[in-house]
C-alpha positions as CSV (number, residue, x, y, z in Angstrom):
1,M,40.3,29.8,-61.1
2,K,42.3,30.2,-57.9
3,I,40.1,30.7,-54.9
4,I,41.2,33.3,-52.4
5,R,40.1,32.8,-48.8
6,G,39.7,36.0,-46.9
7,K,40.5,35.7,-43.2
8,L,39.0,38.5,-41.2
9,I,40.6,38.8,-37.8
10,A,39.6,41.7,-35.6
11,A,43.1,42.7,-34.4
12,G,45.1,45.9,-34.2
13,F,42.1,48.1,-34.2
14,L,42.5,51.9,-34.0
15,L,40.2,53.5,-31.4
16,V,39.3,56.9,-32.8
17,A,36.3,58.3,-31.1
18,I,34.5,58.1,-27.8
19,V,30.7,58.9,-27.7
20,M,29.1,59.5,-24.3
21,F,25.3,59.4,-23.7
22,N,24.8,62.5,-21.5
23,Q,21.0,62.7,-21.7
24,P,18.2,60.2,-21.9
25,A,16.9,59.0,-25.3
26,R,13.6,57.6,-26.3
27,A,13.2,53.9,-25.4
28,D,12.4,53.0,-28.9
29,S,15.6,54.6,-30.3
30,F,17.6,51.4,-29.4
31,E,17.2,48.1,-31.1
32,L,18.2,44.7,-29.9
33,F,19.7,42.1,-32.3
34,T,20.5,38.5,-31.5
35,A,23.2,36.4,-33.2
36,S,23.1,32.6,-34.0
37,G,25.3,30.3,-35.9
38,T,28.0,27.6,-36.0
39,F,31.7,27.9,-36.3
40,Q,33.8,25.6,-38.5
41,N,36.5,24.1,-36.3
42,V,35.8,20.9,-34.3
43,I,36.8,21.7,-30.7
44,V,35.6,19.2,-28.1
45,D,34.1,15.8,-28.6
46,E,33.6,16.3,-32.3
47,T,31.4,19.4,-31.6
48,R,31.7,22.9,-33.0
49,A,31.4,26.2,-31.2
50,T,28.2,28.1,-31.6
51,L,27.7,31.8,-32.1
52,S,25.2,33.4,-29.7
53,G,24.4,36.5,-27.7
54,S,23.2,39.9,-28.7
55,F,24.1,43.5,-29.4
56,V,22.2,46.9,-29.2
57,V,22.1,49.5,-32.0
58,D,21.4,53.2,-31.4
59,L,19.0,53.9,-34.2
60,T,19.9,57.6,-34.1
61,T,23.6,57.3,-34.6
62,G,23.5,53.9,-36.4
63,F,26.3,52.5,-34.2
64,V,26.4,49.4,-32.0
65,V,26.5,50.7,-28.4
66,S,26.8,47.5,-26.5
67,A,27.4,43.8,-27.3
68,N,27.5,40.5,-25.4
69,L,28.4,37.8,-28.0
70,F,29.8,34.4,-27.5
71,H,32.1,31.9,-29.3
72,G,30.9,28.8,-27.5
73,A,31.4,29.7,-23.8
74,T,33.8,32.6,-24.5
75,E,32.3,36.0,-24.0
76,L,33.3,39.0,-26.1
77,N,31.8,42.3,-24.9
78,I,34.3,45.0,-25.7
79,I,33.5,46.9,-29.0
80,V,36.9,47.7,-30.7
81,N,35.8,48.5,-34.2
82,Q,32.8,48.9,-36.4
83,G,31.6,50.4,-39.7
84,A,31.6,50.0,-43.4
85,N,35.2,49.2,-44.1
86,D,35.6,48.7,-47.8
87,P,34.4,51.4,-50.3
88,T,34.2,48.7,-53.0
89,S,31.6,46.7,-51.0
90,S,28.8,48.9,-49.7
91,D,26.8,46.0,-48.4
92,L,29.1,44.9,-45.7
93,Y,29.4,46.2,-42.1
94,L,32.1,45.0,-39.7
95,L,31.6,44.6,-36.0
96,G,34.9,43.9,-34.2
97,L,34.8,42.6,-30.6
98,S,37.3,41.6,-27.9
99,N,37.6,40.7,-24.2
100,S,39.9,41.1,-21.3
101,D,41.9,38.0,-22.3
102,G,42.6,39.3,-25.8
103,D,40.4,37.0,-27.8
104,V,38.9,38.7,-30.8
105,M,35.9,38.2,-33.1
106,G,35.0,40.0,-36.4
107,L,31.5,39.7,-37.5
108,V,30.7,40.7,-41.1
109,L,27.1,41.7,-41.4
110,V,25.4,41.8,-44.8
111,A,23.7,45.2,-44.6
112,P,22.9,46.5,-48.0
113,N,23.9,50.1,-48.7
114,N,24.6,50.8,-45.0
115,L,26.8,53.8,-45.6
116,G,28.5,53.1,-42.2
117,S,25.3,53.1,-40.3
118,L,22.9,50.4,-39.0
119,S,20.0,52.7,-38.5
120,N,18.0,50.9,-41.2
121,Y,19.3,47.4,-40.4
122,T,16.7,44.7,-39.9
123,G,19.0,41.7,-39.5
124,G,20.1,39.1,-42.0
125,T,23.0,36.9,-43.2
126,L,26.5,36.9,-41.7
127,C,29.4,36.4,-44.1
128,S,30.6,32.9,-43.5
129,V,32.3,30.0,-45.0
130,L,29.0,28.8,-46.4
131,T,28.3,32.2,-48.1
132,S,31.8,33.1,-49.2
133,F,33.6,29.9,-50.1
134,N,31.0,27.1,-50.8
135,G,29.0,28.6,-53.6
136,G,26.3,30.0,-51.3
137,P,24.4,33.2,-51.6
138,G,27.5,35.3,-51.2
139,P,28.7,37.6,-54.0
140,E,27.9,40.3,-51.4
141,C,30.5,38.6,-49.1
142,R,33.3,39.5,-51.5
143,S,35.3,42.7,-51.5
144,S,38.6,44.1,-52.8
145,F,40.2,41.9,-50.2
146,G,38.7,38.7,-51.7
147,A,36.2,36.5,-50.1
148,I,35.6,37.3,-46.5
149,A,34.1,35.5,-43.6
150,S,33.3,36.2,-39.9
151,A,35.9,34.7,-37.6
152,F,37.0,34.2,-34.0
153,T,40.6,34.1,-32.8
154,S,41.6,32.9,-29.4
155,H,44.6,34.5,-27.7
156,L,45.8,31.0,-27.0
157,T,46.0,29.9,-30.7
158,R,46.6,33.2,-32.6
159,P,47.0,33.6,-35.5
160,E,44.9,30.5,-36.2
161,A,41.2,31.5,-36.6
162,D,37.9,29.7,-36.3
163,D,35.8,30.8,-39.3
164,L,32.0,31.1,-39.0
165,F,30.5,28.3,-41.0
166,V,27.0,29.7,-41.1
167,G,25.2,32.4,-39.1
168,S,22.6,35.2,-39.0
169,I,21.4,38.2,-37.1
170,T,17.8,38.6,-36.0
171,D,16.0,41.8,-35.0
172,A,14.6,41.2,-31.6
173,G,12.8,44.5,-31.1
174,P,13.3,47.6,-29.0
175,A,15.9,47.5,-26.3
176,P,16.1,49.4,-23.0
177,T,18.0,52.7,-23.0
178,P,21.7,52.0,-22.1
179,E,23.0,53.5,-18.9
180,P,24.3,57.1,-19.3
181,E,27.9,56.1,-18.5
182,T,27.9,53.7,-21.5
183,V,31.0,54.4,-23.6
184,V,31.0,53.6,-27.2
185,L,34.3,53.0,-29.1
186,V,33.8,53.9,-32.7
187,G,36.3,52.6,-35.2
188,M,36.8,54.1,-38.7
189,T,37.5,52.5,-42.0
190,I,41.3,52.7,-41.6
191,A,41.1,50.9,-38.3
192,V,40.1,47.6,-39.8
193,C,42.4,44.7,-40.1
194,I,41.2,42.3,-42.6
195,L,43.7,39.6,-43.2
196,R,43.5,37.2,-46.1
197,R,45.0,33.7,-46.5
198,C,45.3,31.8,-49.8
199,L,44.5,28.1,-49.8
200,P,47.6,26.6,-51.3
201,N,47.2,25.1,-54.8
202,L,43.4,25.1,-54.6
203,I,42.3,25.4,-58.2
204,R,38.7,25.3,-59.3
205,P,37.8,24.9,-63.0
206,V,36.2,28.0,-64.5
């Protein structure tokens, strides 16, 4: 059985909608989520980069309206794409981020039956190397593209990516209402770039 390794890189996103918050919303209509995890590649002194930071979901629209996530010390705070991106896998939700340097991160959230909305999301597993490729709890981390995992790509090393080895999202409770000038860039299904890479000659007995 040939194992296909899905490489998700948030690149080439199509920005298709701009949503402005023109009037105040209830304070409890926004939810804060924190991210934690460890990436796979060894970077400095035999250590691996950690996933950290947070994002805020508008529970009315179901969209992420702000994000401040980190690959090690590298901050990614520009939302370039989000949504349910594969009709064959209704349990996955992609959050694509970037920064002014051109680094990109694609987080694949396990969000059962999300229908393109995080309104009912309560946190959970992130698709990673552990869930998708190492026999972990990950049939939900497979789609028509093959096995997929969250990943970070530096503008300095593109196209080589640092896959998330293991990670999760935690619901941290209500978040303050974002500033009225907050702009949300909402990507659609066709805006996703999910790249896959096959591991050469890797064969596993059935």
